Structure formats: structure tokens, C-alpha cells
Steps between C-alpha positions, in 0.01 A plus 500: 500500500309191604651153497323216322565130476382338182460123485514364147402167345595393150213419267520211253618749240759639740648161580515406130704817445711473817824580314360847438476577872817716511374718215149520648646594837701786346194623309287476816751704701515762221117519495500542880752787480278685250226493765731630772545156657840384626541124491722422799527126436363242262539139607439170323353277773428135557171421665147631477608799287749518213623848565487773763556868434556765769443851380449853622223692324358849527152350558276197452373628164853483353551147632161389376569643156833318491357170622216516245752568226708201605193276518366615165802353325377154596820366659439570866217531748559744785387550856597826665537589867575834660786455748547722803842564654554480875474880525183508294353220710580685822323812368194299403486324837543831687167614348308211651261596782 
């Protein structure tokens, strides 16, 4: 499984319907699980982004499918980053010439 960090920003529609965030979060987690994704944490944040999700996914295709599905609902915009653990980083760096 690969770890991903998803940065999310509410759209105008999303902020107008902010009270629905708990239901949308549950639906988003359920959609992720159907794709084999385990949402480790979902945070509401203050600052440049409105929410941050940390998830483990079988591959980038699953995460991209999930993020596109979330975005297509019109409430959130997403930016996704692949995150590497310390062990993964060490293996990557060991391959450098």
C-alpha cells in the first residue's frame, strides 16, 4: 500500500453546504473503501486548505479515481501527494549513484 496526502479546498458550493460535511465525509470514506483505500485520518484544517486526508491506497490509479469522484461532486477541489515513509525514503536514496 502507498500512502497519500490529499489537500482539499471547499468550493463555493461546498462552503454553502458546510453543515453536510459530516455526511459527505462518511460517503467519501465509504467510496474510498470500495476502491481498496484505507482513510487513516481526515482533518478539518484552518489555513490554506480546508481539509487534509491521509490514506493508504493500493496504487495511484485508485487514489486518482477517488479524488476525481470527490471533485466531481462540486464541493471540494483536491491536490494529491504521494508520501514516502522513512523506510521507503531510505530505499529510494540507497539507489542513488
